[in-house]
mmJSON file of the N, C-alpha and C atoms, coordinates in Angstrom:
{"data_MODEL":{"atom_site":{
"group_PDB":["ATOM","ATOM","ATOM","ATOM","ATOM","ATOM","ATOM","ATOM","ATOM","ATOM","ATOM","ATOM","ATOM","ATOM","ATOM","ATOM","ATOM","ATOM","ATOM","ATOM","ATOM","ATOM","ATOM","ATOM","ATOM","ATOM","ATOM","ATOM","ATOM","ATOM","ATOM","ATOM","ATOM","ATOM","ATOM","ATOM","ATOM","ATOM","ATOM","ATOM","ATOM","ATOM","ATOM","ATOM","ATOM","ATOM","ATOM","ATOM","ATOM","ATOM","ATOM","ATOM","ATOM","ATOM","ATOM","ATOM","ATOM","ATOM","ATOM","ATOM","ATOM","ATOM","ATOM","ATOM","ATOM","ATOM","ATOM","ATOM","ATOM","ATOM","ATOM","ATOM","ATOM","ATOM","ATOM","ATOM","ATOM","ATOM","ATOM","ATOM","ATOM","ATOM","ATOM","ATOM","ATOM","ATOM","ATOM","ATOM","ATOM","ATOM","ATOM","ATOM","ATOM","ATOM","ATOM","ATOM","ATOM","ATOM","ATOM","ATOM","ATOM","ATOM","ATOM","ATOM","ATOM","ATOM","ATOM","ATOM","ATOM","ATOM","ATOM","ATOM","ATOM","ATOM","ATOM","ATOM","ATOM","ATOM","ATOM","ATOM","ATOM","ATOM","ATOM","ATOM","ATOM","ATOM","ATOM","ATOM","ATOM","ATOM","ATOM","ATOM","ATOM","ATOM","ATOM","ATOM","ATOM","ATOM","ATOM","ATOM","ATOM","ATOM","ATOM","ATOM","ATOM","ATOM","ATOM","ATOM","ATOM","ATOM","ATOM","ATOM","ATOM","ATOM","ATOM","ATOM","ATOM","ATOM","ATOM","ATOM","ATOM","ATOM","ATOM","ATOM","ATOM","ATOM","ATOM","ATOM","ATOM","ATOM","ATOM","ATOM","ATOM","ATOM","ATOM","ATOM","ATOM","ATOM","ATOM","ATOM","ATOM","ATOM","ATOM","ATOM","ATOM","ATOM","ATOM","ATOM","ATOM","ATOM","ATOM","ATOM","ATOM","ATOM","ATOM","ATOM","ATOM","ATOM","ATOM","ATOM","ATOM","ATOM","ATOM","ATOM","ATOM","ATOM","ATOM","ATOM","ATOM","ATOM","ATOM","ATOM","ATOM","ATOM","ATOM","ATOM","ATOM","ATOM","ATOM","ATOM","ATOM","ATOM","ATOM","ATOM","ATOM","ATOM","ATOM","ATOM","ATOM","ATOM","ATOM"],
"id":[1,2,3,4,5,6,7,8,9,10,11,12,13,14,15,16,17,18,19,20,21,22,23,24,25,26,27,28,29,30,31,32,33,34,35,36,37,38,39,40,41,42,43,44,45,46,47,48,49,50,51,52,53,54,55,56,57,58,59,60,61,62,63,64,65,66,67,68,69,70,71,72,73,74,75,76,77,78,79,80,81,82,83,84,85,86,87,88,89,90,91,92,93,94,95,96,97,98,99,100,101,102,103,104,105,106,107,108,109,110,111,112,113,114,115,116,117,118,119,120,121,122,123,124,125,126,127,128,129,130,131,132,133,134,135,136,137,138,139,140,141,142,143,144,145,146,147,148,149,150,151,152,153,154,155,156,157,158,159,160,161,162,163,164,165,166,167,168,169,170,171,172,173,174,175,176,177,178,179,180,181,182,183,184,185,186,187,188,189,190,191,192,193,194,195,196,197,198,199,200,201,202,203,204,205,206,207,208,209,210,211,212,213,214,215,216,217,218,219,220,221,222,223,224,225,226,227,228,229,230,231],
"type_symbol":["N","C","C","N","C","C","N","C","C","N","C","C","N","C","C","N","C","C","N","C","C","N","C","C","N","C","C","N","C","C","N","C","C","N","C","C","N","C","C","N","C","C","N","C","C","N","C","C","N","C","C","N","C","C","N","C","C","N","C","C","N","C","C","N","C","C","N","C","C","N","C","C","N","C","C","N","C","C","N","C","C","N","C","C","N","C","C","N","C","C","N","C","C","N","C","C","N","C","C","N","C","C","N","C","C","N","C","C","N","C","C","N","C","C","N","C","C","N","C","C","N","C","C","N","C","C","N","C","C","N","C","C","N","C","C","N","C","C","N","C","C","N","C","C","N","C","C","N","C","C","N","C","C","N","C","C","N","C","C","N","C","C","N","C","C","N","C","C","N","C","C","N","C","C","N","C","C","N","C","C","N","C","C","N","C","C","N","C","C","N","C","C","N","C","C","N","C","C","N","C","C","N","C","C","N","C","C","N","C","C","N","C","C","N","C","C","N","C","C","N","C","C","N","C","C","N","C","C","N","C","C"],
"label_atom_id":["N","CA","C","N","CA","C","N","CA","C","N","CA","C","N","CA","C","N","CA","C","N","CA","C","N","CA","C","N","CA","C","N","CA","C","N","CA","C","N","CA","C","N","CA","C","N","CA","C","N","CA","C","N","CA","C","N","CA","C","N","CA","C","N","CA","C","N","CA","C","N","CA","C","N","CA","C","N","CA","C","N","CA","C","N","CA","C","N","CA","C","N","CA","C","N","CA","C","N","CA","C","N","CA","C","N","CA","C","N","CA","C","N","CA","C","N","CA","C","N","CA","C","N","CA","C","N","CA","C","N","CA","C","N","CA","C","N","CA","C","N","CA","C","N","CA","C","N","CA","C","N","CA","C","N","CA","C","N","CA","C","N","CA","C","N","CA","C","N","CA","C","N","CA","C","N","CA","C","N","CA","C","N","CA","C","N","CA","C","N","CA","C","N","CA","C","N","CA","C","N","CA","C","N","CA","C","N","CA","C","N","CA","C","N","CA","C","N","CA","C","N","CA","C","N","CA","C","N","CA","C","N","CA","C","N","CA","C","N","CA","C","N","CA","C","N","CA","C","N","CA","C","N","CA","C","N","CA","C","N","CA","C","N","CA","C","N","CA","C"],
"label_alt_id":[null,null,null,null,null,null,null,null,null,null,null,null,null,null,null,null,null,null,null,null,null,null,null,null,null,null,null,null,null,null,null,null,null,null,null,null,null,null,null,null,null,null,null,null,null,null,null,null,null,null,null,null,null,null,null,null,null,null,null,null,null,null,null,null,null,null,null,null,null,null,null,null,null,null,null,null,null,null,null,null,null,null,null,null,null,null,null,null,null,null,null,null,null,null,null,null,null,null,null,null,null,null,null,null,null,null,null,null,null,null,null,null,null,null,null,null,null,null,null,null,null,null,null,null,null,null,null,null,null,null,null,null,null,null,null,null,null,null,null,null,null,null,null,null,null,null,null,null,null,null,null,null,null,null,null,null,null,null,null,null,null,null,null,null,null,null,null,null,null,null,null,null,null,null,null,null,null,null,null,null,null,null,null,null,null,null,null,null,null,null,null,null,null,null,null,null,null,null,null,null,null,null,null,null,null,null,null,null,null,null,null,null,null,null,null,null,null,null,null,null,null,null,null,null,null,null,null,null,null,null,null],
"label_comp_id":["MET","MET","MET","VAL","VAL","VAL","GLU","GLU","GLU","GLN","GLN","GLN","VAL","VAL","VAL","ASN","ASN","ASN","ILE","ILE","ILE","ALA","ALA","ALA","ILE","ILE","ILE","LEU","LEU","LEU","GLY","GLY","GLY","ALA","ALA","ALA","SER","SER","SER","GLY","GLY","GLY","TYR","TYR","TYR","THR","THR","THR","GLY","GLY","GLY","ALA","ALA","ALA","GLU","GLU","GLU","LEU","LEU","LEU","VAL","VAL","VAL","ARG","ARG","ARG","LEU","LEU","LEU","LEU","LEU","LEU","THR","THR","THR","HIS","HIS","HIS","HIS","HIS","HIS","PRO","PRO","PRO","LYS","LYS","LYS","ALA","ALA","ALA","ARG","ARG","ARG","ILE","ILE","ILE","GLY","GLY","GLY","ALA","ALA","ALA","ILE","ILE","ILE","THR","THR","THR","ALA","ALA","ALA","ASP","ASP","ASP","ARG","ARG","ARG","LYS","LYS","LYS","ALA","ALA","ALA","GLY","GLY","GLY","GLU","GLU","GLU","SER","SER","SER","TYR","TYR","TYR","GLY","GLY","GLY","ALA","ALA","ALA","VAL","VAL","VAL","TYR","TYR","TYR","PRO","PRO","PRO","HIS","HIS","HIS","LEU","LEU","LEU","ALA","ALA","ALA","GLY","GLY","GLY","LEU","LEU","LEU","ASP","ASP","ASP","LEU","LEU","LEU","PRO","PRO","PRO","PRO","PRO","PRO","LEU","LEU","LEU","THR","THR","THR","THR","THR","THR","ILE","ILE","ILE","ASP","ASP","ASP","ALA","ALA","ALA","LEU","LEU","LEU","ASN","ASN","ASN","TRP","TRP","TRP","ASP","ASP","ASP","ASP","ASP","ASP","PHE","PHE","PHE","ASP","ASP","ASP","VAL","VAL","VAL","ILE","ILE","ILE","PHE","PHE","PHE","CYS","CYS","CYS","GLY","GLY","GLY"],
"label_asym_id":["A","A","A","A","A","A","A","A","A","A","A","A","A","A","A","A","A","A","A","A","A","A","A","A","A","A","A","A","A","A","A","A","A","A","A","A","A","A","A","A","A","A","A","A","A","A","A","A","A","A","A","A","A","A","A","A","A","A","A","A","A","A","A","A","A","A","A","A","A","A","A","A","A","A","A","A","A","A","A","A","A","A","A","A","A","A","A","A","A","A","A","A","A","A","A","A","A","A","A","A","A","A","A","A","A","A","A","A","A","A","A","A","A","A","A","A","A","A","A","A","A","A","A","A","A","A","A","A","A","A","A","A","A","A","A","A","A","A","A","A","A","A","A","A","A","A","A","A","A","A","A","A","A","A","A","A","A","A","A","A","A","A","A","A","A","A","A","A","A","A","A","A","A","A","A","A","A","A","A","A","A","A","A","A","A","A","A","A","A","A","A","A","A","A","A","A","A","A","A","A","A","A","A","A","A","A","A","A","A","A","A","A","A","A","A","A","A","A","A","A","A","A","A","A","A","A","A","A","A","A","A"],
"label_entity_id":["1","1","1","1","1","1","1","1","1","1","1","1","1","1","1","1","1","1","1","1","1","1","1","1","1","1","1","1","1","1","1","1","1","1","1","1","1","1","1","1","1","1","1","1","1","1","1","1","1","1","1","1","1","1","1","1","1","1","1","1","1","1","1","1","1","1","1","1","1","1","1","1","1","1","1","1","1","1","1","1","1","1","1","1","1","1","1","1","1","1","1","1","1","1","1","1","1","1","1","1","1","1","1","1","1","1","1","1","1","1","1","1","1","1","1","1","1","1","1","1","1","1","1","1","1","1","1","1","1","1","1","1","1","1","1","1","1","1","1","1","1","1","1","1","1","1","1","1","1","1","1","1","1","1","1","1","1","1","1","1","1","1","1","1","1","1","1","1","1","1","1","1","1","1","1","1","1","1","1","1","1","1","1","1","1","1","1","1","1","1","1","1","1","1","1","1","1","1","1","1","1","1","1","1","1","1","1","1","1","1","1","1","1","1","1","1","1","1","1","1","1","1","1","1","1","1","1","1","1","1","1"],
"label_seq_id":[1,1,1,2,2,2,3,3,3,4,4,4,5,5,5,6,6,6,7,7,7,8,8,8,9,9,9,10,10,10,11,11,11,12,12,12,13,13,13,14,14,14,15,15,15,16,16,16,17,17,17,18,18,18,19,19,19,20,20,20,21,21,21,22,22,22,23,23,23,24,24,24,25,25,25,26,26,26,27,27,27,28,28,28,29,29,29,30,30,30,31,31,31,32,32,32,33,33,33,34,34,34,35,35,35,36,36,36,37,37,37,38,38,38,39,39,39,40,40,40,41,41,41,42,42,42,43,43,43,44,44,44,45,45,45,46,46,46,47,47,47,48,48,48,49,49,49,50,50,50,51,51,51,52,52,52,53,53,53,54,54,54,55,55,55,56,56,56,57,57,57,58,58,58,59,59,59,60,60,60,61,61,61,62,62,62,63,63,63,64,64,64,65,65,65,66,66,66,67,67,67,68,68,68,69,69,69,70,70,70,71,71,71,72,72,72,73,73,73,74,74,74,75,75,75,76,76,76,77,77,77],
"pdbx_PDB_ins_code":[null,null,null,null,null,null,null,null,null,null,null,null,null,null,null,null,null,null,null,null,null,null,null,null,null,null,null,null,null,null,null,null,null,null,null,null,null,null,null,null,null,null,null,null,null,null,null,null,null,null,null,null,null,null,null,null,null,null,null,null,null,null,null,null,null,null,null,null,null,null,null,null,null,null,null,null,null,null,null,null,null,null,null,null,null,null,null,null,null,null,null,null,null,null,null,null,null,null,null,null,null,null,null,null,null,null,null,null,null,null,null,null,null,null,null,null,null,null,null,null,null,null,null,null,null,null,null,null,null,null,null,null,null,null,null,null,null,null,null,null,null,null,null,null,null,null,null,null,null,null,null,null,null,null,null,null,null,null,null,null,null,null,null,null,null,null,null,null,null,null,null,null,null,null,null,null,null,null,null,null,null,null,null,null,null,null,null,null,null,null,null,null,null,null,null,null,null,null,null,null,null,null,null,null,null,null,null,null,null,null,null,null,null,null,null,null,null,null,null,null,null,null,null,null,null,null,null,null,null,null,null],
"Cartn_x":[-7.756,-8.419,-7.68,-6.955,-6.594,-7.387,-7.403,-8.593,-8.084,-7.007,-6.325,-5.025,-4.503,-3.552,-2.719,-1.368,-0.837,0.567,-0.181,0.409,1.079,2.221,3.0,3.207,2.87,2.926,3.693,4.501,6.282,5.901,6.371,5.885,4.243,3.974,2.138,2.248,2.801,2.661,2.468,2.739,2.202,0.825,0.46,-0.535,-1.18,0.361,-0.144,-0.568,0.478,0.455,-0.519,-1.632,-2.781,-3.83,-3.733,-4.944,-4.551,-4.07,-3.557,-4.018,-3.39,-4.389,-5.801,-6.275,-8.146,-7.907,-7.748,-8.327,-8.573,-7.343,-7.382,-7.251,-7.854,-8.739,-10.225,-10.582,-12.239,-12.334,-11.095,-11.442,-11.076,-12.082,-11.991,-11.051,-10.429,-9.213,-7.589,-7.477,-6.357,-6.272,-5.064,-4.512,-3.858,-3.494,-2.463,-1.53,-0.471,0.232,1.631,1.851,2.762,2.414,2.751,2.501,4.022,4.874,6.512,6.058,6.87,6.973,8.533,9.234,10.41,10.693,9.856,10.135,8.808,7.963,6.758,6.634,7.762,7.404,7.185,6.838,5.957,4.714,4.299,3.061,2.039,0.545,-0.273,-0.965,-1.805,-1.828,-2.831,-3.649,-4.595,-4.004,-2.798,-2.403,-1.772,-1.085,-0.651,-2.189,-3.441,-4.653,-5.12,-6.396,-7.151,-8.475,-8.414,-9.859,-9.5,-8.596,-8.272,-8.64,-8.345,-8.559,-9.318,-9.343,-10.739,-10.295,-9.33,-9.396,-8.194,-8.154,-7.571,-6.044,-5.253,-4.099,-2.822,-1.776,-0.396,0.573,1.118,1.509,2.207,3.456,3.508,5.259,5.96,7.21,8.36,10.023,10.749,10.785,11.266,11.214,12.803,13.572,14.384,13.644,12.842,12.115,11.375,11.307,10.266,11.125,10.329,10.378,10.077,10.986,9.703,9.122,9.819,9.599,7.909,7.691,6.39,5.089,5.552,4.32,4.225,3.202,2.605,2.773,2.493,2.467,2.848,4.243,4.317,4.381,3.612,3.2,4.196,4.496,5.71,4.621,4.08,3.622,4.459],
"Cartn_y":[-12.382,-11.277,-10.931,-10.142,-10.206,-9.978,-10.401,-10.463,-9.32,-9.599,-8.275,-8.104,-6.615,-6.169,-5.817,-6.814,-6.321,-5.236,-4.418,-3.183,-2.778,-2.424,-1.746,-0.409,0.433,2.044,2.316,3.075,3.459,5.194,5.093,6.207,6.554,5.385,5.375,6.117,6.377,7.117,9.177,9.525,10.495,10.9,12.058,12.431,11.674,11.587,11.243,9.72,9.038,7.775,7.156,8.297,7.442,7.995,8.782,9.239,7.67,7.551,6.673,4.771,4.781,3.859,3.375,4.677,5.181,4.676,5.255,5.17,3.607,3.095,1.918,0.743,1.175,0.177,-0.383,0.457,0.81,-0.052,-0.001,-0.434,-1.965,-2.573,-4.154,-4.606,-4.216,-4.734,-4.641,-3.417,-3.767,-4.541,-5.222,-5.75,-4.729,-4.632,-3.434,-4.74,-5.169,-5.774,-5.401,-4.329,-3.933,-2.218,-1.805,-0.383,-0.269,0.847,1.195,2.55,2.686,3.821,3.771,4.052,3.465,4.314,5.125,5.162,4.337,4.285,3.939,2.109,1.636,0.018,-0.879,-2.303,-2.74,-2.238,-1.092,-0.495,-1.291,-0.856,-1.008,0.07,0.141,1.441,2.138,1.705,1.811,2.845,2.265,3.116,4.758,4.569,5.842,6.561,6.435,6.68,6.102,6.978,5.968,5.515,6.746,6.826,5.397,5.164,4.498,2.688,2.32,1.997,0.438,-0.833,-1.767,-1.728,-1.882,-1.73,-2.571,-3.993,-5.358,-4.764,-4.533,-4.134,-4.415,-4.836,-5.259,-4.462,-4.393,-3.644,-3.039,-1.867,-0.981,-1.564,-1.805,-2.351,-1.311,-1.512,-0.973,-0.996,0.22,-0.398,-1.482,-1.526,-2.599,-3.709,-4.061,-5.695,-5.646,-5.479,-5.275,-6.309,-7.204,-8.138,-7.598,-7.319,-6.157,-6.83,-7.645,-9.328,-9.545,-9.056,-9.684,-8.768,-7.554,-6.63,-5.945,-5.863,-5.283,-4.368,-3.11,-2.106,-1.477,-0.291,0.753,1.846,2.026,3.786,4.553,5.381,6.402,7.446,7.415,8.403,9.625],
"Cartn_z":[-19.49,-18.603,-17.053,-16.733,-15.916,-14.569,-13.826,-12.585,-11.187,-11.073,-10.052,-10.394,-10.366,-10.365,-9.39,-9.078,-7.567,-7.899,-6.146,-6.18,-5.137,-5.609,-4.416,-4.733,-3.034,-2.782,-2.219,-2.683,-1.69,-1.488,-0.072,0.686,0.599,1.578,1.871,2.917,3.832,4.972,5.037,3.542,2.971,2.374,2.315,1.588,0.693,-0.538,-2.031,-1.392,-0.963,-0.448,-0.433,0.688,1.482,0.712,-0.051,-0.941,-2.349,-2.468,-3.393,-3.014,-1.443,-0.734,-0.836,-0.242,-0.217,-1.431,-2.556,-4.268,-4.438,-4.183,-4.6,-4.245,-2.57,-1.695,-2.79,-3.197,-3.578,-5.397,-5.732,-7.447,-7.456,-7.823,-8.08,-8.863,-9.946,-10.01,-9.342,-8.289,-7.4,-6.577,-6.437,-5.16,-4.401,-3.325,-2.783,-1.784,-2.397,-1.889,-1.085,-0.786,-0.057,-0.32,1.503,1.738,2.174,1.68,2.712,3.075,4.189,4.913,6.281,6.038,5.888,7.482,8.186,9.622,10.741,9.745,10.522,9.962,9.218,9.158,10.412,10.164,11.349,11.714,11.594,12.242,11.045,11.762,10.85,10.305,8.86,8.194,9.008,9.977,10.695,12.093,12.221,13.195,12.469,11.221,10.829,10.359,9.711,9.194,9.707,11.226,11.751,10.676,10.023,9.3,8.331,7.845,7.092,7.976,9.368,9.739,9.265,9.621,9.167,7.723,6.337,5.681,5.657,4.407,4.183,3.908,4.585,4.212,4.469,4.145,4.686,5.233,6.715,7.669,7.05,7.303,6.685,6.399,5.635,5.24,4.968,5.187,4.193,2.699,1.955,0.837,0.662,1.2,1.09,0.994,1.887,1.912,1.225,0.115,-1.597,-2.149,-2.604,-4.045,-5.038,-5.724,-7.151,-7.833,-8.033,-8.766,-8.432,-7.339,-7.04,-7.214,-8.115,-8.126,-9.671,-10.465,-11.446,-11.784,-10.614,-10.669,-9.198,-9.411,-8.035,-8.379,-7.421,-7.143,-6.453,-6.553,-5.883,-4.758,-3.892,-3.316,-2.605],
"occupancy":[1.0,1.0,1.0,1.0,1.0,1.0,1.0,1.0,1.0,1.0,1.0,1.0,1.0,1.0,1.0,1.0,1.0,1.0,1.0,1.0,1.0,1.0,1.0,1.0,1.0,1.0,1.0,1.0,1.0,1.0,1.0,1.0,1.0,1.0,1.0,1.0,1.0,1.0,1.0,1.0,1.0,1.0,1.0,1.0,1.0,1.0,1.0,1.0,1.0,1.0,1.0,1.0,1.0,1.0,1.0,1.0,1.0,1.0,1.0,1.0,1.0,1.0,1.0,1.0,1.0,1.0,1.0,1.0,1.0,1.0,1.0,1.0,1.0,1.0,1.0,1.0,1.0,1.0,1.0,1.0,1.0,1.0,1.0,1.0,1.0,1.0,1.0,1.0,1.0,1.0,1.0,1.0,1.0,1.0,1.0,1.0,1.0,1.0,1.0,1.0,1.0,1.0,1.0,1.0,1.0,1.0,1.0,1.0,1.0,1.0,1.0,1.0,1.0,1.0,1.0,1.0,1.0,1.0,1.0,1.0,1.0,1.0,1.0,1.0,1.0,1.0,1.0,1.0,1.0,1.0,1.0,1.0,1.0,1.0,1.0,1.0,1.0,1.0,1.0,1.0,1.0,1.0,1.0,1.0,1.0,1.0,1.0,1.0,1.0,1.0,1.0,1.0,1.0,1.0,1.0,1.0,1.0,1.0,1.0,1.0,1.0,1.0,1.0,1.0,1.0,1.0,1.0,1.0,1.0,1.0,1.0,1.0,1.0,1.0,1.0,1.0,1.0,1.0,1.0,1.0,1.0,1.0,1.0,1.0,1.0,1.0,1.0,1.0,1.0,1.0,1.0,1.0,1.0,1.0,1.0,1.0,1.0,1.0,1.0,1.0,1.0,1.0,1.0,1.0,1.0,1.0,1.0,1.0,1.0,1.0,1.0,1.0,1.0,1.0,1.0,1.0,1.0,1.0,1.0,1.0,1.0,1.0,1.0,1.0,1.0,1.0,1.0,1.0,1.0,1.0,1.0],
"B_iso_or_equiv":[0.0,0.0,0.0,0.0,0.0,0.0,0.0,0.0,0.0,0.0,0.0,0.0,0.0,0.0,0.0,0.0,0.0,0.0,0.0,0.0,0.0,0.0,0.0,0.0,0.0,0.0,0.0,0.0,0.0,0.0,0.0,0.0,0.0,0.0,0.0,0.0,0.0,0.0,0.0,0.0,0.0,0.0,0.0,0.0,0.0,0.0,0.0,0.0,0.0,0.0,0.0,0.0,0.0,0.0,0.0,0.0,0.0,0.0,0.0,0.0,0.0,0.0,0.0,0.0,0.0,0.0,0.0,0.0,0.0,0.0,0.0,0.0,0.0,0.0,0.0,0.0,0.0,0.0,0.0,0.0,0.0,0.0,0.0,0.0,0.0,0.0,0.0,0.0,0.0,0.0,0.0,0.0,0.0,0.0,0.0,0.0,0.0,0.0,0.0,0.0,0.0,0.0,0.0,0.0,0.0,0.0,0.0,0.0,0.0,0.0,0.0,0.0,0.0,0.0,0.0,0.0,0.0,0.0,0.0,0.0,0.0,0.0,0.0,0.0,0.0,0.0,0.0,0.0,0.0,0.0,0.0,0.0,0.0,0.0,0.0,0.0,0.0,0.0,0.0,0.0,0.0,0.0,0.0,0.0,0.0,0.0,0.0,0.0,0.0,0.0,0.0,0.0,0.0,0.0,0.0,0.0,0.0,0.0,0.0,0.0,0.0,0.0,0.0,0.0,0.0,0.0,0.0,0.0,0.0,0.0,0.0,0.0,0.0,0.0,0.0,0.0,0.0,0.0,0.0,0.0,0.0,0.0,0.0,0.0,0.0,0.0,0.0,0.0,0.0,0.0,0.0,0.0,0.0,0.0,0.0,0.0,0.0,0.0,0.0,0.0,0.0,0.0,0.0,0.0,0.0,0.0,0.0,0.0,0.0,0.0,0.0,0.0,0.0,0.0,0.0,0.0,0.0,0.0,0.0,0.0,0.0,0.0,0.0,0.0,0.0,0.0,0.0,0.0,0.0,0.0,0.0],
"pdbx_formal_charge":[null,null,null,null,null,null,null,null,null,null,null,null,null,null,null,null,null,null,null,null,null,null,null,null,null,null,null,null,null,null,null,null,null,null,null,null,null,null,null,null,null,null,null,null,null,null,null,null,null,null,null,null,null,null,null,null,null,null,null,null,null,null,null,null,null,null,null,null,null,null,null,null,null,null,null,null,null,null,null,null,null,null,null,null,null,null,null,null,null,null,null,null,null,null,null,null,null,null,null,null,null,null,null,null,null,null,null,null,null,null,null,null,null,null,null,null,null,null,null,null,null,null,null,null,null,null,null,null,null,null,null,null,null,null,null,null,null,null,null,null,null,null,null,null,null,null,null,null,null,null,null,null,null,null,null,null,null,null,null,null,null,null,null,null,null,null,null,null,null,null,null,null,null,null,null,null,null,null,null,null,null,null,null,null,null,null,null,null,null,null,null,null,null,null,null,null,null,null,null,null,null,null,null,null,null,null,null,null,null,null,null,null,null,null,null,null,null,null,null,null,null,null,null,null,null,null,null,null,null,null,null],
"auth_seq_id":[1,1,1,2,2,2,3,3,3,4,4,4,5,5,5,6,6,6,7,7,7,8,8,8,9,9,9,10,10,10,11,11,11,12,12,12,13,13,13,14,14,14,15,15,15,16,16,16,17,17,17,18,18,18,19,19,19,20,20,20,21,21,21,22,22,22,23,23,23,24,24,24,25,25,25,26,26,26,27,27,27,28,28,28,29,29,29,30,30,30,31,31,31,32,32,32,33,33,33,34,34,34,35,35,35,36,36,36,37,37,37,38,38,38,39,39,39,40,40,40,41,41,41,42,42,42,43,43,43,44,44,44,45,45,45,46,46,46,47,47,47,48,48,48,49,49,49,50,50,50,51,51,51,52,52,52,53,53,53,54,54,54,55,55,55,56,56,56,57,57,57,58,58,58,59,59,59,60,60,60,61,61,61,62,62,62,63,63,63,64,64,64,65,65,65,66,66,66,67,67,67,68,68,68,69,69,69,70,70,70,71,71,71,72,72,72,73,73,73,74,74,74,75,75,75,76,76,76,77,77,77],
"auth_comp_id":["MET","MET","MET","VAL","VAL","VAL","GLU","GLU","GLU","GLN","GLN","GLN","VAL","VAL","VAL","ASN","ASN","ASN","ILE","ILE","ILE","ALA","ALA","ALA","ILE","ILE","ILE","LEU","LEU","LEU","GLY","GLY","GLY","ALA","ALA","ALA","SER","SER","SER","GLY","GLY","GLY","TYR","TYR","TYR","THR","THR","THR","GLY","GLY","GLY","ALA","ALA","ALA","GLU","GLU","GLU","LEU","LEU","LEU","VAL","VAL","VAL","ARG","ARG","ARG","LEU","LEU","LEU","LEU","LEU","LEU","THR","THR","THR","HIS","HIS","HIS","HIS","HIS","HIS","PRO","PRO","PRO","LYS","LYS","LYS","ALA","ALA","ALA","ARG","ARG","ARG","ILE","ILE","ILE","GLY","GLY","GLY","ALA","ALA","ALA","ILE","ILE","ILE","THR","THR","THR","ALA","ALA","ALA","ASP","ASP","ASP","ARG","ARG","ARG","LYS","LYS","LYS","ALA","ALA","ALA","GLY","GLY","GLY","GLU","GLU","GLU","SER","SER","SER","TYR","TYR","TYR","GLY","GLY","GLY","ALA","ALA","ALA","VAL","VAL","VAL","TYR","TYR","TYR","PRO","PRO","PRO","HIS","HIS","HIS","LEU","LEU","LEU","ALA","ALA","ALA","GLY","GLY","GLY","LEU","LEU","LEU","ASP","ASP","ASP","LEU","LEU","LEU","PRO","PRO","PRO","PRO","PRO","PRO","LEU","LEU","LEU","THR","THR","THR","THR","THR","THR","ILE","ILE","ILE","ASP","ASP","ASP","ALA","ALA","ALA","LEU","LEU","LEU","ASN","ASN","ASN","TRP","TRP","TRP","ASP","ASP","ASP","ASP","ASP","ASP","PHE","PHE","PHE","ASP","ASP","ASP","VAL","VAL","VAL","ILE","ILE","ILE","PHE","PHE","PHE","CYS","CYS","CYS","GLY","GLY","GLY"],
"auth_asym_id":["A","A","A","A","A","A","A","A","A","A","A","A","A","A","A","A","A","A","A","A","A","A","A","A","A","A","A","A","A","A","A","A","A","A","A","A","A","A","A","A","A","A","A","A","A","A","A","A","A","A","A","A","A","A","A","A","A","A","A","A","A","A","A","A","A","A","A","A","A","A","A","A","A","A","A","A","A","A","A","A","A","A","A","A","A","A","A","A","A","A","A","A","A","A","A","A","A","A","A","A","A","A","A","A","A","A","A","A","A","A","A","A","A","A","A","A","A","A","A","A","A","A","A","A","A","A","A","A","A","A","A","A","A","A","A","A","A","A","A","A","A","A","A","A","A","A","A","A","A","A","A","A","A","A","A","A","A","A","A","A","A","A","A","A","A","A","A","A","A","A","A","A","A","A","A","A","A","A","A","A","A","A","A","A","A","A","A","A","A","A","A","A","A","A","A","A","A","A","A","A","A","A","A","A","A","A","A","A","A","A","A","A","A","A","A","A","A","A","A","A","A","A","A","A","A","A","A","A","A","A","A"],
"auth_atom_id":["N","CA","C","N","CA","C","N","CA","C","N","CA","C","N","CA","C","N","CA","C","N","CA","C","N","CA","C","N","CA","C","N","CA","C","N","CA","C","N","CA","C","N","CA","C","N","CA","C","N","CA","C","N","CA","C","N","CA","C","N","CA","C","N","CA","C","N","CA","C","N","CA","C","N","CA","C","N","CA","C","N","CA","C","N","CA","C","N","CA","C","N","CA","C","N","CA","C","N","CA","C","N","CA","C","N","CA","C","N","CA","C","N","CA","C","N","CA","C","N","CA","C","N","CA","C","N","CA","C","N","CA","C","N","CA","C","N","CA","C","N","CA","C","N","CA","C","N","CA","C","N","CA","C","N","CA","C","N","CA","C","N","CA","C","N","CA","C","N","CA","C","N","CA","C","N","CA","C","N","CA","C","N","CA","C","N","CA","C","N","CA","C","N","CA","C","N","CA","C","N","CA","C","N","CA","C","N","CA","C","N","CA","C","N","CA","C","N","CA","C","N","CA","C","N","CA","C","N","CA","C","N","CA","C","N","CA","C","N","CA","C","N","CA","C","N","CA","C","N","CA","C","N","CA","C","N","CA","C","N","CA","C","N","CA","C","N","CA","C"],
"pdbx_PDB_model_num":[1,1,1,1,1,1,1,1,1,1,1,1,1,1,1,1,1,1,1,1,1,1,1,1,1,1,1,1,1,1,1,1,1,1,1,1,1,1,1,1,1,1,1,1,1,1,1,1,1,1,1,1,1,1,1,1,1,1,1,1,1,1,1,1,1,1,1,1,1,1,1,1,1,1,1,1,1,1,1,1,1,1,1,1,1,1,1,1,1,1,1,1,1,1,1,1,1,1,1,1,1,1,1,1,1,1,1,1,1,1,1,1,1,1,1,1,1,1,1,1,1,1,1,1,1,1,1,1,1,1,1,1,1,1,1,1,1,1,1,1,1,1,1,1,1,1,1,1,1,1,1,1,1,1,1,1,1,1,1,1,1,1,1,1,1,1,1,1,1,1,1,1,1,1,1,1,1,1,1,1,1,1,1,1,1,1,1,1,1,1,1,1,1,1,1,1,1,1,1,1,1,1,1,1,1,1,1,1,1,1,1,1,1,1,1,1,1,1,1,1,1,1,1,1,1,1,1,1,1,1,1]
}}}
């Protein structure tokens, strides 16, 4: 049985992406391995969405920096 699913969220700085981040951080089988926002790459997610600061999330990155094979599921926000 799968312990956790490694997830990437593309466009995580938009409303839909932020909702995905918020929902998936509370899911016991989800591990957010990458969140992208090309114009905000390098920033922490909490800098973009202060109400989500403190969550254990990777920094925002560009889509081009992803290794697609690293992820079990990829969401487009």
